[in-house]
N, C-alpha and C positions, 0 to 999 in steps of 0.2 A: 488354447491359453498362450498369451505372449510370454515367451521366455526371456526375451531381452529387448529393451527399448532400442529405437533406431540409432540414438546418438547417446553417449555416456562418457564420464569422465573416470579416471582412476583415483580411488580415495587416497588420500595423503597418509602415509606412514607416521610422519613426524607429528601431524595434527590430525588425530583419528576420529574426533567426535563431530557428527554432522546432525543438523537440526532443521526442521521445516519452520521453526519459530522465526518470526519476523519476515524471512524471505517468502513464506507462504502467501503473505499479502501481495507480493509482487508477482509471483508465479503460482497462482492457485491451481492451474491445470498443467498437464504434461507440457514440457518444453518441446516445441516443434523444431525440426531439423534446421530451417533457415535462421531462426533466432539463435539456435546453438552455434551456427557458423559464425554469426555476427558477434555474440556476446562471450562465448566460451572458447571454442577451438574451431578454426576454419578447415582443418583436416590436412593442412599443409605445414604443420608444425608451428603455426602462429597462434598464440593465445589471444582470445577475443578482448573486446573493450571492457567487459565486466571484470574479468580476472586481472587485466593489467591496471584498471581503474582502482581496484582494491589495493593492489600492490603499491602503486604509486602514492595512493593516499596514505597508507600506513607508514610508508618510508618518510613522507613529508611530515607526518605527525611526530616522527622521531622514534616510533615504537618498534621498527624492524630495520634490518639491513637487507638489501636485495638478495645477498648471497645466502639468506636463510631460506629461500623459496627454491623449490624444484623448478628448474628452468623450462621444463618441457610438459609439465602437467598442472592442472588447475589446483589451486590450494584453498582459497577463500570460498569459492562456490563450486558445487559439483552437481551433476545430473546423474541420478541413479534411479533405476526402476521407473524412468520417465519423468521423475519430478526433481526440481530444483532444491538443493540443500545448501545451508550457509554453515561454514566450518566454525563451530563453537569453540574448538580448541584454539584457533588462531585468534579469534575474537577475544577470548579470555585472556590470552597472553598480553594483549593490550592493557587490560585491567590490572594484571599482575605486575607489569613493568612500570605502570604509571604512578607517579607519586600521589599519594592519598587515596588510591583506588585499589580494588581487589578484583580477582576473577569473578567472585561472587556478585559484585556490583554490576558487572557486564550481563551476567545471567539475569539478574533482577530487571535491569533496564531495557534489555532487548528481547529476551526469550520468554519471559513470563514464568509463571509457576506451572510447570508440566511434570507429571510423574516419570520416573525412570531415568532422571538426568544423573550421571555419575558425578561425584565431586571433583573439583580441580585437584590434581596431583602435580606438584612441581617436578619438572623434567630437566635433565642436564641442559644447560644453556638457556633456561628461562630467565635467570637472574642476569641482568645487564645493567650495572650502575651507569655506564656511559650512555645508554639509551634513556634511562630513567631521567638523567639530566637534560637530555634533548626534549623528552616529552614535557618536562617541567617548563622549559622555555616556551614551548607551543601553548601550554595551559596559561602561562603568564600573559601571552599575547591575547588569548581568547577572552580572558577575564577583564581586559582593559580596552579592547577594541569596541567602538561604538557603531561601526557601519561595516558591512561586507560589500565593499564597492566592487570587487571582482565578480561576486555573485550577481549583482545588479547589472554589470556589463553583460555577463552571460545572458541575462533575462533579455536585454535589449537586443543581443545578437539573435536569440531564438525567435523573438517577435518579428525582427527584421527578415529572418529566413521564412517565416510563415507569410509575411507581407509580400515577399518577392517570389513566392512559389510560381514556377512557370506553368503554363496551360498544359497539363499532362496529356490532354487529348491530341495535342499537336506534335508530341514528341514521338520519335521512332522507338520501336520495341527495345533496341539496344540502349538508346539514351535513358529510357525509363529505368531499366535494370542497372545501368552504370550509375545513375544518380543515387539510387539506394546504397549501392556498394561503396561509393565515394563518401556519403554522409556517415555511413558505419565506421569508416576508417578515420575520417575527420570531419567534424570536431568531437565525435562521440567519446573517445578516450579522455579528453579533457573534461567534458561536460559530466560524465560519469564519476570520474575521479574526484571532482569537485564536490559532488554529492556525497560520496563516502567520507571525505574529509570533514565536511561540515556536520555530517551526521554524528561522527564520533566525538567532535567537540560539543555537540549538544548534550552529551552525557556529563560534561564537567559541571556546568551550573546546576544541573538536575541533581547530581550527586552531592554538591555542597548544600543545596537547599534541604534535601532530604536528611542529610546528617545533622544539620542544625535543629530542625524540627524534631527529630527524634531525641536530640540531646536535651531539649527543653520540654519534653514530654507532650509534644504536639505533633505526632507523625502524621495524623489525618489532614494536617494543614498543608503538607508538602505538595500535594496535587493542586490545591487552591493557589499556590504561589507560582505555578507555571501554567495556569489557565487564564484565559482572557488577555494574553499578551498582545493580541492585534496583529494585523498584517500577515496572516497565515494564508499563503497563496492557495493552498488546497481547500481552504474553506470558502474562498471566494465564489466558486460555482454554485454552492448551496445557497449563499447569500443572493446571488443573481437569480437563481431558480425561484427563490422565494417571491421575489418581486414580480417575476413572470407569472407565478401562480396567482399573486393578487390581481394581476391584469385580467387573467382568466375568470377568476371569481366574480369580477365586476361586469362581466359581458355575458348577456344572454346567448348570443350566437356561439361564443366560444365554449361556454358551458355545455351547450347542446353538443357541439362537436366532441368534447372530452367525454360526455355522458355516453357516447357511442361504444366506448371501450378502447382498449390499447391496440387491438389488432389492426385497424385501419386509421390510427390516430393522425398519421401524417397527412393523408388524403383528406380526412375530415376537417383538419385545421386549415388546410389550403382552400377548402370550399366554403369556409365560414365567411359571412358577409358582413359589411359594415365597417366604419372607420376604426372601431376598437380592434376588430380582427386585423386590419391592415397594420395598425400600430403594433400589435403583438408579433405578427410575422416579421416586421422589420427588427423588432427588439430580439426576437429569437435568432433571426440570422446573424445579428451582431453577437449574441451569445455563443453561437456555434463557431464564429470566427475566432473568438477569444478563448473558448474553453472546449472546442470540438475535439481535441486530443484526449480528452478523458474518456474512460470507459471501463467496464467491469474487469477487463484483463488487459490494461492499456500498454503494458510492457511487451506483450506478446504481438508481434508485428502482423500475424495472420488474423488476429481477433478484431472485431468491429469497435468503433468508438462512437461518441455522440455526433461527430461530423459525418461519419460514414452511415450511421443508422440513427437518424434524429429521433426515432420513436423511443430509443433508450432514454433519452433526456425528457421527452415529453411524458413518458410514464411516471417519471419522478415528480414532475411538475404537476401531473394530475393528482398525486397523493397531496401535494402541498396546497393546492387550490381548495381542497376540501377542509383544510385546517383552520381553526379560528385565528383571528388576528393576534391573539395573545401568544400564539406559537412562534412569533417572529423570531428568528435567530439573532437579529441585531440586538434585540432587547435582552436576551439571555447573555450575550457577549458583554454588554454594558454592565450587567449585574456582576458578572465574574471579574470584570476589569476593576470595578470599584472594590470588591472584596479582596482582590489581589493586592491593591494599593493600601488598603486598611491593614492587612496581615503584615505586609512588609514593615509597616510603621510599628505595629504591636510587637512582633516577634524581634524586630531589630531592637526595640527598647529593652527586651528581656535579656539580650547578650550585649548590650552596649557597654557594660562594665569591663568586658573582655575585648580591647581594641582589635586584637588579631581575628577572633571569631566574628566580631561585628563587621570588620572590613571584608572578610571572606564572604560572609552572608549577603551584604549589600552588592558586593561584585557579582555573586552567584545570581542574585535576582535580576540585576542589570543585564548580565550575559544571556539569561534565559530569554529576555526580550529581544535579543539579537540572534541567537542561534536556533530557537525554535521556529521562528519564521524563516530563518536562512535555510534550515534543513528542508522545509517544505517547498521553498522557492527553488532549491537546487533539484529536487525531484521533479518539480513541474517543468524545469528547464529540459530535463532528460526526456520526460514523457512527450513534450512538443517536439523533440527531435525525432523520437520514434515515429510520431505521426508523419513527419516528412519523409521517412522511409516507407511508410505504409501506403501513402497515396500513390506514388508511381507504381508500386508493386501491384496494387489493386487494379489499376488502369491495365497493367500488363495482363493480369489474371482475367480481367474482363474480356479482353481481346482473345485470349486463348479459349475461353468459353464460348465466345461468339463464333470462333472458327472451328469449333467442335473438337478441340484437342483436349480440354480438361472439362471436368464436370462441375466444379465449383471455382468461383473467383479466387477464394483463398487458398486454393491447391498450391499455389507458389510457396507457402509456408512449410509444406511437407517435403520440400526438396532441399538439399544442402546447397550451399552457395555454388559449388562446382557443378551440381546437377541442374541448377537453375540456368547457369551460363550455357549448359548443353543445349537447352530448349531453344535458345536464340538460333542456333544453327539447324536444329532438328526438333521442330514443335512436338513430335510424337515421342521424342526421347522420354524414357522413364514412365510411359503411360501406364504400364502394368504395375510399376512401383507405386504410383499414386493410389491406385486402387487398394493394394495391400496396406499402405500406410493409413489411408482413411479408416480402414477396418480396425487396424491396430490402435489408432488414436481412440476410436469409440470404445474399444475394449479397455484401455488403460484408464480412461476417464472414470470408468466404473469400478476401479479398483481403489482400495483403502491403503494408501502408502503408510509406512511407519513414520511416526513423527520424528524419531531420533534413531541413529544407529551409531555404533562404535566399530571402527575398523572396516567392516564391509557390510553392505545391506544384505538382508535375506534375499534369496532368489525370489523373482517375481511369481514363480509358481506357488509360493506361500502366501501371497497377498489375499486377503479376503475381498469379496465384493462389498462395495459400500452398503448395498441393500441387505447384506446378510450379517452385518455387525450387530452383536447383541449387547445391549447395556441395561443396567438396572433402571426400571422407570421410577419416577418420583411419586410420592404420596403426599396427601394434604399435610401441611405443616412441615414438610422437609425443608431444610436449608442447604443450598449449594453455595460453596465458598469460592470466590475468585479473586481477582486483583482489582482494586478500584481504578476506574479509568477517568471518570469525570464526577465530581461531587454532586450530590442531590439525591433525593428519594422520590420514587414514583411508583405508582401502581396501575396496572392495566392487563388487558387481554393479551396473551402471549401469541405472537404470529412468527412461526418459523419460516424464514425466507432463505431457500437454498440458492436461488438464481435471481439476480438483481434486473433481469431482463424484464420481468413482469411481476412488479410489486403490488398488483391490484388487490390482493387480499389484505394488505396492510392498511388499516383505517386509522385516521387521526386518533391519538391517545393510546394506541396499541403499543405494546412492548415488542421491539423488533429483536428476534433471536436469529443470529447468523453464524455461520460456520467460521468465517474469516472475512475481514473486511478490508478493502483497499479504500483510499479516499473517494474513489468514484462511486462507492456505495453511499458515502455519507449524506448525499442529499436525502436518502431514506430515513436518516436520523431525525431530520426536521420534524416530520409530522408525528414521529414516535414520542411517547412519553418517557421512554427508556430504551436502553439498548444492552443486550447480552451477547457476548461473542465467546466461541469456544476456545479461542487462543488469543494471545496478544500480550502486550507489555507496555510500561509507561511511555517508552519511546517508538511504539507502533505508529505508523502514520495515521490510520484511522482514529487512534486514541488522542493524538494531538488535535486533529480536527474536531473530534467530539467535544473536546474541552473548549474550543472556540465557539462551538455552536451551543454549548451549555446544556447538553443532554445528559441526564444521569446515565452512566455507563459502567458495566463491570466486564472484564475480560478474563481470559484463562479459566473460564467455567467449562472444565472439560466435559465434552459430549453434551452440552446443553442442548444443541439442536436435536439430539436423539432422546435425551431423558425428559425433557419438558414437553408435554403434549401440546400441539397447536390447539389454541382456545382456552388454555388454563388461565387462571387469574394469578398473577404473580407481582411481588414487590421487588423492586431493584433498589438497593442502597449503595449508591456510588461513592459514599464515604467509607463504609466498611468493607465493600466487596461481598456482601451477603445477599443472596437471592432467597427469598421466602415464597414457597408454593402455597398459595392460599387455598386454591380449590382447583383440582385437576380437570373439573368439568367446566370451569368458567363461571361458577356461581359465586357465593360468598358475599361479603359487604365490605 
């Protein structure tokens, strides 16, 4: 049994509550040592880009002073028991200090409804009128700005970085490693801090819209007012995949290639004959250039992405090509956009007699159209940058495997930054360490980490194995209650998918049940009639994307993947958050 993970942080005493909520989408698996060196702590007393990005963003927001943070230890993010945790205490303080918000608002927006979360208790130093005024100024800007020009410039910079990527096969070993290290130091701190800054500001219009809808007795309409906003970058790959799926559906030779199954799908697509196959391959190559940085665990540098393993993307396209034309995500998006505009006018009319409330409501609706897409664009910018670290490191890993020094290309991720540098001078350095860490990684992946802890996490020796966790099964007629993610009602056969690498069991019209989803999973939303997720919140990345795709979705359905049997007939109500189990055997009518 692994007693201690390879890398870890010291929990904060000032901010003691840590949660897997929200951050579990970013790091669903144990954090590998090299990513820890980049993002958390390099082992030489230097905090990584993720921790510094959080700090700089929250100071920029006006909610903290730098001297409130421990200068030597991570505060906002932690790695304990192998897994990444987000500091709920520090996040809550943003809500407690912000005008018109509360700590509970942050819980609801980012962490979802999960059991065992202790209530916020004010601590000495929490109340800061000076910072409240600063946050108010930032909020005023957010509610009046019409464009995020600096975010768009970052996007152009990341696209230019991809377009100018050097030929890694022609680079020396040292140049490959140096390129990854340099990119992690610059521009990563800025790109990541920008993401956190825009993410937190996305909570402002969401909070305003929600409060007004509740005040007029229409709480169920809040989600509809932040759906269909358009220009959501994380939804773009799903839209593009749909078009690729239509190309496959219209081609006999491509259908034949996809019918052979996921296992050899890349080879089979390459062998497909005819002009339609040529057109598809060209379109797919363009897709990989634009969106190849996405993948099931895209923030973890040792994990594959669509560009690295194209079969991951082709497997999602395979599910879409079987769907009817009526499942087109663009059609759903237009419907949601139209409903959003209608509701803005209707609810705006209900509060028009109160000029202050009306002004806040209209400003909130407008800002949602700026900051929801802005949040996803900043995340995509960061993911693209991770890919530019990944590519040279994978080339280095390939060479080490070819020379017989490593077993796997992605072994680079199991080394710290200092250890990786050692291998440039001595390729056999840490060879025995790699064997031990591969075994440790495999063991920790099978453990069920606690969703939340206060103070210090339990020892890893107390973690259960995932396959030993016992939950109460559902019965016919049972209702599970979660948090509405995207409005709409659907009914279908439940398909529990724990790994997005092979979604072949998911048929068009099925209800996808997932443990936790990142936007790279969302192409699987398209062929589904509905989506149920174990965890999540209104500002979860996947929920923002599901709203753009128009798929009925309910999140924070605790243990849904364990309680609902694969093949059951279920109904998803994305407006109320209620999941109804109609027949556990898949029958019913």
